[in-house]
ZAMARGU-4260 file (C-alpha; in steps of 0.2 Angstrom, whole numbers, plus 5000, padded with zeros to 4 digits):
<rodrens>
0) 4937/5038/5011 | 4954/5037/5020 | 4968/5024/5015 | 4968/5007/5023 | 4983/4998/5029
5) 4986/4983/5017 | 4984/4966/5024 | 4985/4950/5013 | 4968/4944/5020 | 4955/4956/5013
10) 4937/4959/5019 | 4925/4948/5010 | 4917/4955/4994 | 4899/4954/4989 | 4901/4937/4979
15) 4909/4930/4995 | 4894/4936/5006 | 4881/4930/4993 | 4890/4912/4993 | 4890/4911/5012
20) 4872/4917/5013 | 4867/4904/5000 | 4876/4890/5009 | 4868/4894/5026 | 4851/4894/5017
25) 4855/4878/5008 | 4859/4869/5025 | 4843/4876/5033 | 4833/4870/5018 | 4841/4853/5019
30) 4836/4852/5038 | 4818/4857/5034 | 4817/4844/5021 | 4823/4830/5032 | 4812/4836/5046
35) 4797/4837/5035 | 4800/4819/5028 | 4801/4813/5045 | 4787/4823/5053 | 4778/4808/5059
40) 4791/4806/5072 | 4790/4823/5079 | 4778/4829/5092 | 4770/4846/5093 | 4765/4849/5111
45) 4753/4864/5106 | 4743/4852/5095 | 4742/4835/5104 | 4738/4821/5092 | 4744/4831/5076
50) 4760/4830/5068 | 4769/4846/5063 | 4766/4854/5046 | 4779/4861/5034 | 4779/4878/5042
55) 4781/4870/5059 | 4796/4860/5052 | 4804/4877/5047 | 4801/4884/5064 | 4808/4869/5072
60) 4823/4869/5061 | 4827/4887/5065 | 4825/4886/5083 | 4835/4871/5084 | 4849/4877/5073
65) 4850/4894/5082 | 4851/4884/5099 | 4835/4892/5106 | 4826/4876/5108 | 4809/4880/5116
70) 4804/4862/5118 | 4786/4864/5110 | 4791/4853/5096 | 4803/4838/5100 | 4808/4821/5092
75) 4800/4806/5099 | 4807/4791/5090 | 4825/4786/5092 | 4830/4789/5074 | 4822/4806/5074
80) 4833/4810/5089 | 4848/4804/5080 | 4844/4815/5065 | 4844/4830/5078 | 4861/4824/5084
85) 4870/4820/5068 | 4862/4832/5056 | 4855/4847/5065 | 4870/4848/5077 | 4883/4849/5063
90) 4873/4861/5053 | 4871/4872/5069 | 4890/4873/5071 | 4893/4877/5053 | 4880/4891/5053
95) 4887/4897/5069 | 4905/4898/5063 | 4900/4905/5046 | 4891/4920/5055 | 4906/4922/5068
100) 4919/4922/5054 | 4909/4935/5043 | 4906/4946/5058 | 4925/4945/5062 | 4930/4950/5045
105) 4917/4964/5043 | 4917/4971/5060 | 4932/4965/5071 | 4945/4965/5058 | 4940/4982/5052
110) 4944/4989/5070 | 4960/4979/5070 | 4965/4987/5053 | 4961/5004/5059 | 4971/5001/5075
115) 4986/4995/5065 | 4984/5010/5053 | 4985/5022/5068 | 5000/5014/5075 | 5009/5014/5059
120) 5005/5032/5056 | 5010/5038/5073 | 5028/5031/5069 | 5029/5041/5053 | 5039/5057/5053
125) 5050/5064/5039 | 5045/5049/5029 | 5044/5046/5010 | 5027/5043/5002 | 5027/5034/4985
130) 5011/5037/4975 | 5010/5022/4963 | 5019/5006/4963 | 5022/5003/4945 | 5039/5001/4937
135) 5045/5019/4943 | 5038/5017/4960 | 5045/5000/4962 | 5063/5006/4957 | 5061/5021/4968
140) 5057/5010/4983 | 5072/4999/4980 | 5084/5013/4979 | 5077/5021/4995 | 5080/5005/5004
145) 5098/5004/4997 | 5100/5022/5003 | 5096/5014/5020 | 5080/5023/5022 | 5070/5014/5036
150) 5057/5003/5028 | 5044/5009/5041 | 5047/5027/5035 | 5042/5022/5017 | 5024/5022/5013
155) 5017/5015/4996 | 5000/5021/4991 | 4991/5011/4977 | 4974/5003/4973 | 4981/4987/4965
160) 4980/4972/4976 | 4995/4964/4967 | 5006/4980/4969 | 5002/4982/4987 | 5006/4963/4990
165) 5023/4965/4982 | 5026/4982/4991 | 5022/4974/5008 | 5034/4959/5005 | 5048/4972/5004
170) 5044/4978/5022 | 5037/4995/5018 | 5021/5002/5024 | 5008/4997/5010 | 4992/5007/5010
175) 4977/5004/4999 | 4969/5021/4993 | 4967/5034/4979 | 4982/5046/4981 | 4972/5060/4973
180) 4960/5061/4988 | 4964/5072/5002 | 4958/5060/5015 | 4970/5046/5009 | 4985/5057/5009
185) 4980/5064/5026 | 4979/5047/5033 | 4997/5043/5029 | 5003/5060/5038 | 5008/5069/5022
190) 5009/5085/5032 | 5024/5077/5041 | 5032/5069/5026 | 5049/5074/5020 | 5046/5068/5002
195) 5032/5064/4991 | 5036/5053/4975 | 5022/5054/4962 | 5023/5041/4949 | 5005/5035/4945
200) 5008/5031/4927 | 4997/5045/4920 | 5001/5064/4919 | 4984/5070/4923 | 4983/5059/4939
205) 5001/5065/4944 | 4995/5083/4943 | 4980/5080/4954 | 4991/5071/4967 | 5004/5085/4967
210) 4991/5098/4969 | 4983/5089/4984 | 5000/5085/4992 | 5006/5103/4990 | 4990/5109/4998
215) 4991/5098/5013 | 5010/5099/5015 | 5018/5115/5009 | 5035/5110/5016 | 5037/5092/5008
220) 5048/5090/4993 | 5037/5083/4978 | 5046/5073/4965 | 5035/5068/4950 | 5037/5058/4934
225) 5030/5066/4918 | 5027/5056/4902 | 5023/5070/4890 | 5034/5086/4889 | 5019/5097/4887
230) 5013/5092/4904 | 5029/5098/4913 | 5023/5116/4916 | 5007/5109/4923 | 5016/5098/4936
235) 5027/5113/4940 | 5012/5124/4943 | 5004/5110/4953 | 5018/5111/4966 | 5031/5098/4960
240) 5048/5103/4965 | 5057/5091/4954 | 5051/5083/4938 | 5058/5068/4930 | 5054/5063/4912
245) 5058/5044/4910 | 5054/5045/4891 | 5066/5060/4889 | 5080/5052/4899 | 5078/5036/4891
250) 5078/5043/4874 | 5094/5053/4877 | 5103/5037/4883 | 5097/5027/4868 | 5103/5041/4856
255) 5120/5041/4866 | 5121/5022/4864 | 5121/5024/4845 | 5137/5034/4846 | 5146/5028/4861
260) 5148/5010/4867 | 5149/5013/4886 | 5139/5028/4891 | 5123/5018/4895 | 5132/5006/4906
265) 5141/5020/4915 | 5125/5030/4918 | 5117/5015/4925 | 5131/5013/4937 | 5131/5031/4942
270) 5112/5031/4945 | 5111/5015/4955 | 5115/5015/4973 | 5123/4998/4971 | 5134/5003/4957
275) 5153/5005/4956 | 5151/5023/4954 | 5141/5034/4965 | 5132/5051/4961 | 5129/5061/4976
280) 5129/5079/4983 | 5134/5086/5000 | 5138/5103/5008 | 5156/5109/5007 | 5166/5104/5022
285) 5175/5117/5032 | 5192/5111/5027 | 5187/5112/5009 | 5183/5131/5009 | 5194/5141/4998
290) 5200/5126/4987 | 5196/5124/4969 | 5183/5110/4965 | 5196/5100/4956 | 5207/5100/4971
295) 5195/5089/4982 | 5202/5072/4985 | 5192/5056/4981 | 5178/5065/4971 | 5175/5072/4954
300) 5165/5088/4956 | 5152/5090/4942 | 5143/5105/4948 | 5143/5118/4962 | 5127/5126/4969
305) 5128/5142/4978 | 5111/5148/4984 | 5099/5146/4970 | 5112/5146/4956 | 5124/5133/4949
310) 5141/5136/4943 | 5152/5129/4929 | 5166/5120/4939 | 5180/5126/4927 | 5175/5144/4930
315) 5173/5144/4949 | 5189/5150/4957 | 5186/5143/4974 | 5173/5135/4985 | 5164/5145/4998
320) 5155/5141/5015 | 5138/5135/5011 | 5141/5129/4994 | 5134/5112/4989 | 5144/5100/4977
325) 5137/5087/4966 | 5150/5074/4963 | 5154/5057/4957 | 5164/5045/4968 | 5169/5027/4969
330) 5160/5017/4982 | 5159/5027/4999 | 5174/5039/4994 | 5162/5054/4993 | 5159/5055/5012
335) 5163/5072/5018 | 5179/5074/5027 | 5179/5079/5045 | 5178/5097/5048
</rodrens>
C-alpha cells in the first residue's frame, strides 16, 4: 500500500459509514410508518377500491424518496399530499445529499488525493525524507527549515494523525504511510532523495526502514537514530551512513554538566541553527590552500578531513586543495571567502 498525502479531512471510517446508513434507514422507516398510518388516503391504481398494504407503503416510500415516482400509488387527500411535500421531500433531499457526500469522500476525494500526491511527488528532487515525526523528527524538520531547506522538499512519513497534522502546519509535505514498506518509500520518490532521516522511535523499525531505503536508493545519505548501543552495528549493516545516539549524546552532556557550568548551554548554541555559535563544514577555498588551520579568519577549525581520513588540527602543517574543514563560527562568519 503506497503512502497517501495527508489532508485534514479524512475518508469516513466504518463507524461513520454505519451511522450514515442507520440514519438513512431510520428516515425511510419513518416515512414508511407515516404512510402506513395514513394509507386510507393513498390510492393504488393497480387494485382499485383497495388501500395499499404495508409492503405497498415500503414500495411507495422508496420510489418517492428516490424520485422515481411511477404514479401507480399516489396521495388522494390534501393532507396526504402535504405529507408528501413536507415529509417525503425533505427526506429525499437528506438521503440524496448523504449518498452524494459519501460518494464524494469515498471515490472523488480519493482521486483528488492521488492527483495531489502525484503533483507533490513530481516536484521532489534531492529532497529530505523524515521517517517518523516524534521528538527527534520534529526537531530535525525545524532545523532543516532554519537551514532554509524548501518546505516542499521536506517529506514527513508517519502513521499518526496528530503527528501528520502538526507536520502539515509547518508547511512540509506530510504523507501517511508505513515507512518500512517499499511502496510507501517509492511513492515519495526515495530514489531521488538526497537524505533519508530515520527516527521512528524503535531501533528494530529503524533497521527495517534503513534496509528498505538503501535497497531503493543506493545514493541517498541515510541518517538514523539509535537508542541502544548494541543496535548500532545492525544499523550500519542495514545501510545507514550516519548514526546518532540521543541517549549517548544526552548522557555525555549530563555528565559534563556535573563538572562544568556552561558546556551544555554552549553545545546547545553550537548545535542549533538559530544559536549564537554555528557548527558547520565546508571545502577549503582556493585562497586558503597552504595555510595552517589556525590561520583562517573568522572561524575556529575543529577538524580537517582529507579523503576518508580526519586529522588533528594541531598536527596538520597546512591545508590542501580538496580538504574539508569542520569549524565553529559566530553567526554567518563561516561563509567561504571568494576564491
